[in-house]
C-alpha positions in Angstrom: 22.9 5.7 2.2 26.7 5.2 1.9 27.8 1.6 2.8 31.5 2.1 3.3 31.2 1.5 7.1 29.9 -2.0 6.4 33.0 -3.2 4.6 34.4 -4.9 7.7 31.5 -7.4 7.4 32.8 -8.6 4.0 36.4 -9.1 5.0 35.8 -12.5 6.5 33.7 -15.5 5.7 30.6 -16.3 7.8 28.3 -17.7 9.0 27.2 -14.5 10.7 24.9 -13.6 13.6 22.8 -10.6 12.7 20.8 -9.0 15.5 18.3 -6.1 15.4 17.0 -5.1 18.8 15.0 -2.3 20.5 17.3 -0.7 23.2 15.0 2.1 24.4 14.6 2.5 28.2 11.4 4.5 28.5 9.7 2.2 31.1 10.4 1.8 34.8 11.1 -1.9 34.3 13.8 -1.2 31.6 16.5 -3.4 33.2 14.0 -6.4 33.3 13.0 -5.7 29.7 16.6 -5.6 28.6 17.3 -8.9 30.3 14.3 -10.5 28.5 15.5 -9.1 25.2 18.9 -10.6 25.7 17.4 -14.0 26.5 15.2 -13.8 23.3 18.2 -13.0 21.2 20.1 -16.0 22.6 17.2 -18.3 22.1 16.7 -17.2 18.5 20.4 -17.5 17.6 20.7 -21.0 19.2 17.5 -22.2 17.3 19.0 -20.8 14.1 22.2 -22.9 14.6 24.6 -20.3 15.9 27.7 -21.6 17.7 27.7 -20.9 21.5 30.8 -18.7 21.4 29.4 -16.3 18.9 26.1 -16.3 20.7 27.8 -15.4 23.9 29.8 -12.6 22.3 26.5 -11.0 21.1 24.7 -11.4 24.4 27.7 -10.0 26.3 27.8 -7.0 24.1 24.1 -6.3 24.5 24.4 -6.7 28.3 26.8 -3.7 28.4 24.2 -1.3 26.9 24.6 2.0 28.9 21.9 2.8 31.4 21.4 6.3 29.9 21.7 7.7 26.4 20.8 4.5 24.7 19.8 4.8 21.0 16.4 3.6 19.8 17.9 0.4 18.7 21.1 -1.5 17.8 22.3 -3.7 15.0 25.0 -6.2 16.1 26.9 -8.4 13.6 29.2 -11.2 14.9 31.2 -14.1 13.5 33.8 -16.4 14.9 33.0 -15.5 18.5 33.6 -11.8 17.9 31.4 -8.8 17.5 32.6 -7.1 14.3 30.1 -4.2 14.1 27.7 -2.7 16.6 25.6 0.0 14.9 23.3 2.4 16.7 20.0 2.8 15.0 17.9 6.0 14.6 14.6 4.0 14.2 13.4 1.4 16.7 13.1 -2.0 15.1 9.5 -3.3 15.1 10.5 -6.6 16.6 13.7 -8.4 17.7 15.4 -10.1 14.8 18.3 -12.5 15.2 19.5 -14.6 12.3 22.4 -17.0 11.5 23.4 -16.9 7.8 26.3 -17.1 5.4 26.1 -13.4 4.7 25.4 -10.8 7.3 21.7 -9.9 7.1 22.1 -6.1 6.4 19.0 -5.6 4.3 17.0 -4.0 7.2 19.7 -1.3 7.8 18.6 1.3 5.2 15.2 1.6 6.9 16.7 1.8 10.4 19.6 4.1 10.3 18.0 6.9 8.3 18.7 8.3 4.9 20.5 11.5 6.0 23.8 11.9 4.1 27.2 12.4 5.8 27.4 16.1 6.5 30.5 18.3 7.0 29.9 21.3 9.3 32.2 24.3 9.3 31.9 26.7 12.3 33.5 29.9 11.0 34.6 33.1 12.6 37.2 35.8 11.8 40.1 33.7 13.0 39.4 30.4 11.3 37.0 27.4 11.4 36.3 24.2 13.3 35.2 21.3 11.1 32.9 18.5 12.3 31.6 15.5 10.4 28.1 14.1 11.1 27.1 10.8 9.7 24.5 8.1 10.5 26.3 6.9 13.6 27.9 9.9 15.3 29.5 13.4 15.2 33.2 13.9 15.4 35.7 16.7 15.1 37.7 16.6 11.9 40.2 19.5 12.0 40.7 23.2 12.6 41.6 25.7 10.0 43.5 28.6 11.5 43.5 31.9 9.7 45.7 35.0 10.0 45.6 36.9 13.3 44.3 40.4 13.1 43.1 43.1 15.5 40.3 45.5 14.6 39.6 48.9 16.3 35.9 48.4 16.6 34.8 51.3 14.4 34.2 52.0 10.7 35.3 55.6 10.4 36.3 56.9 7.1 40.1 56.8 6.7 41.6 60.2 7.6 45.1 59.6 6.2 47.1 57.1 4.3 48.1 55.3 7.6 44.5 54.6 8.5 43.8 53.4 5.0 46.8 51.1 5.1 45.7 49.6 8.4 42.2 48.9 7.2 43.5 47.4 4.0 45.6 45.1 6.0 42.6 44.0 8.0 40.6 43.3 4.8 43.6 41.3 3.4 43.7 39.3 6.6 40.0 38.4 6.3 40.4 37.3 2.7 43.5 35.2 3.5 41.5 33.5 6.3 38.6 32.8 4.0 41.1 31.3 1.4 42.6 29.1 4.1 39.2 27.8 5.3 38.0 27.1 1.7 41.2 25.3 0.8 40.9 23.1 4.0 37.3 22.3 3.2 38.2 21.3 -0.4 41.0 19.1 1.0 38.7 17.4 3.6 35.7 17.0 1.3 36.8 13.8 -0.5 38.5 12.3 2.6 35.4 12.5 4.8 32.9 11.1 2.2 30.5 14.0 3.0 27.7 14.7 0.6 26.5 18.0 2.2 28.4 21.0 3.5 26.9 23.3 6.1 28.6 26.7 6.7 27.7 28.4 10.0 29.0 31.2 12.1 29.8 34.8 11.3 27.7 35.9 8.3 30.3 37.9 6.5 33.1 35.3 6.9 30.9 32.3 5.9 29.8 34.1 2.7 33.5 34.8 1.9 34.3 31.1 2.3 31.3 30.1 0.2 32.4 32.3 -2.6 35.8 30.6 -2.6 34.7 27.0 -2.7 35.1 24.9 -5.9 31.8 24.8 -7.8 31.3 21.0 -7.2 31.4 21.6 -3.5 29.4 24.9 -3.6 26.6 23.0 -5.3 26.2 20.8 -2.1 26.6 23.7 0.4 24.0 25.4 2.5 24.4 28.2 5.1 23.0 28.2 8.6 22.6 31.3 10.7 22.4 29.8 14.2 25.8 28.2 14.8 28.8 29.6 16.6 32.4 28.7 17.1 32.4 29.9 20.7 32.8 27.3 23.4 29.6 26.4 25.1 27.4 27.9 22.4 23.9 26.2 22.1 23.5 23.9 19.1 19.8 23.1 19.4 18.6 25.4 16.7 21.5 24.6 14.5 20.9 20.9 14.9 17.3 21.4 13.6 18.5 23.4 10.6 21.1 20.7 9.8 18.5 17.9 10.2 16.2 19.8 7.8 19.0 20.3 5.3 20.0 16.6 5.4 16.4 15.5 4.9 15.9 17.9 2.0 19.1 16.6 0.4 18.1 13.0 0.8 14.7 13.6 -0.7 16.2 15.4 -3.7 18.7 12.7 -4.2 16.0 10.0 -4.2 13.8 12.0 -6.7 16.8 12.4 -8.9 17.7 8.7 -8.8 14.1 7.6 -9.4 13.9 10.0 -12.4 17.0 8.5 -13.9 15.7 5.0 -13.2 12.3 5.6 -14.8 13.9 7.2 -17.9 16.3 4.3 -18.3 14.3 1.3 -17.1 13.5 0.1 -20.6 12.1 1.2 -23.9 9.1 -0.9 -24.8 9.2 -2.4 -28.3 12.9 -1.9 -28.9 14.9 -4.9 -29.9 18.2 -5.9 -28.4 20.3 -9.1 -28.5 17.7 -10.9 -26.4 14.8 -10.1 -28.5 11.8 -7.7 -28.1 12.0 -5.3 -25.1 15.6 -6.4 -24.3 17.5 -3.3 -25.3 19.1 -2.0 -22.1 18.7 1.5 -20.8 20.5 3.3 -18.0 18.7 1.2 -15.4 18.3 -2.4 -14.3 15.0 -3.8 -12.8 14.3 -7.1 -11.1 16.7 -9.6 -9.6 18.3 -11.1 -12.8 19.0 -7.6 -14.3 20.4 -6.2 -11.0 22.5 -9.3 -10.4 24.0 -8.8 -13.9 24.8 -5.2 -13.1 26.4 -6.2 -9.8 28.5 -8.8 -11.5 29.7 -6.4 -14.2 30.4 -3.6 -11.7 27.8 -1.4 -13.4 25.8 -0.6 -10.4 25.9 3.1 -9.5 22.8 3.3 -7.2 20.9 0.4 -5.8 17.2 1.0 -5.3 15.6 -1.0 -2.5 11.8 -1.0 -2.0 10.7 -0.7 1.6 8.5 -3.8 1.0 10.4 -5.5 -1.7 8.7 -8.8 -2.7 11.9 -10.0 -4.4 14.2 -9.2 -1.6 14.1 -12.7 -0.1 14.7 -14.5 -3.3 17.6 -16.9 -3.4 20.7 -16.2 -5.4 24.0 -18.1 -5.6 27.2 -16.5 -4.3 30.9 -17.1 -4.0 33.4 -15.5 -1.6 33.9 -12.4 -3.9 31.4 -9.5 -3.7 30.9 -9.7 -7.5 30.4 -13.5 -7.5 26.6 -13.5 -7.5 24.3 -15.3 -9.9 20.7 -16.2 -10.3 21.5 -19.9 -11.2 23.9 -22.2 -9.6 25.5 -23.1 -12.9 26.2 -19.4 -13.6 28.1 -19.1 -10.4 30.1 -22.2 -11.3 30.9 -20.8 -14.7 32.4 -17.8 -12.9 34.9 -20.0 -11.1 33.0 -20.5 -7.8 33.8 -24.1 -6.8 31.0 -24.4 -4.2 28.3 -21.8 -4.7 26.1 -21.1 -1.7 22.5 -19.7 -1.4 21.9 -16.2 0.0 19.1 -13.7 0.1 19.1 -11.4 -3.0 19.0 -8.2 -1.0 21.9 -9.1 1.3 24.0 -10.3 -1.7 23.3 -7.2 -3.7 24.0 -4.9 -0.7 27.3 -6.7 -0.3 28.1 -6.0 -4.0 27.0 -2.3 -3.6 29.2 -1.8 -0.6 32.2 -3.3 -2.3 31.6 -1.1 -5.4 31.1 2.1 -3.3 27.6 2.3 -4.8 24.9 4.3 -3.1 21.8 2.6 -1.7 18.5 4.4 -1.6 15.3 3.2 0.1 12.1 3.7 -1.9 9.3 4.3 0.6 6.0 2.6 0.5 3.6 4.3 -1.9 6.4 5.7 -4.1 6.6 4.1 -7.6 9.9 2.3 -7.8 11.3 -0.9 -9.4 9.0 -3.9 -9.9 9.6 -6.4 -7.1 11.4 -3.8 -5.1 14.9 -4.2 -6.5 16.4 -1.9 -9.2 19.6 0.0 -10.0 20.8 3.0 -11.8 23.8 2.0 -13.9 27.2 3.7 -14.3 27.2 2.9 -18.0 25.4 0.7 -20.5 26.8 -1.9 -22.9 
């Protein structure tokens, strides 16, 4: 899971109202249920100490949920009488949750918005390609790559003279130039969109030509899908399933890779470091103190969060900066934090991960992960 979309939550000080709510409308009394949910949210926020203006902003936002097309749930974050983020969820929250805390309570998000990576989709034909970005929240058009115009004759006869050969050679050159243009545009858009997976769909010959022209680093994250079309009004149902499968497979492979690196680097029993036996660091951090150290020194590459992390709710001490996090109050003061505040370990570490552009991966129940549910794969070791 990429956390860049959460950065607006860390550009201002709290306290924050954080709300997770079921917004499904599968029953006949859906309007009544919606009203009851809004009242529960208001009651929970008031009991938690939220100011009435921020509470009203949250309830007003929830009251404008559309009557159709509502997502399974929503996460709403508000501070200073303003809703800052309203995130549709792909998984229905088990219960209504409304908290009032110094940091936004973002820890439940990885399990509620899905692990599918941002995906760039290219709909390709002989004349160019339409590019679309799909992420955890939505799909949106990115740009269009227009190729060279050409006109075919609709036959594949053997050239009868040099003029026919010249014509067909021009057609082939036009195809190649179009593939070059599309591949160059994909390479340009790739870092800007933050995509982790590229799906090429459309005409088979053209998409293969584009694939062969992509840089190796992008080609390694590319799959081809047969059921997409650039034509207006073309059905996307089969393509949507193929893309969902590709995103799920990518997420699973990414988790397995990260866990493999974590297990290999989590520690070397019996080795001696500066702190004594078993203190020699590897390429991983495990447990709240070690992960906090990694966050403070900007070493965190991937944060691993157990789905049922027993250490997630532990208190840490924080300052206004995302890297100002410590296990002890005195440590925070030594970092220059004049008035350290308590916060949940998972929320504080997710804030650090978002600021450092680190990836966050949820370790499902039953999968061996870090002890206590909090770990990290490091960018480097000291």
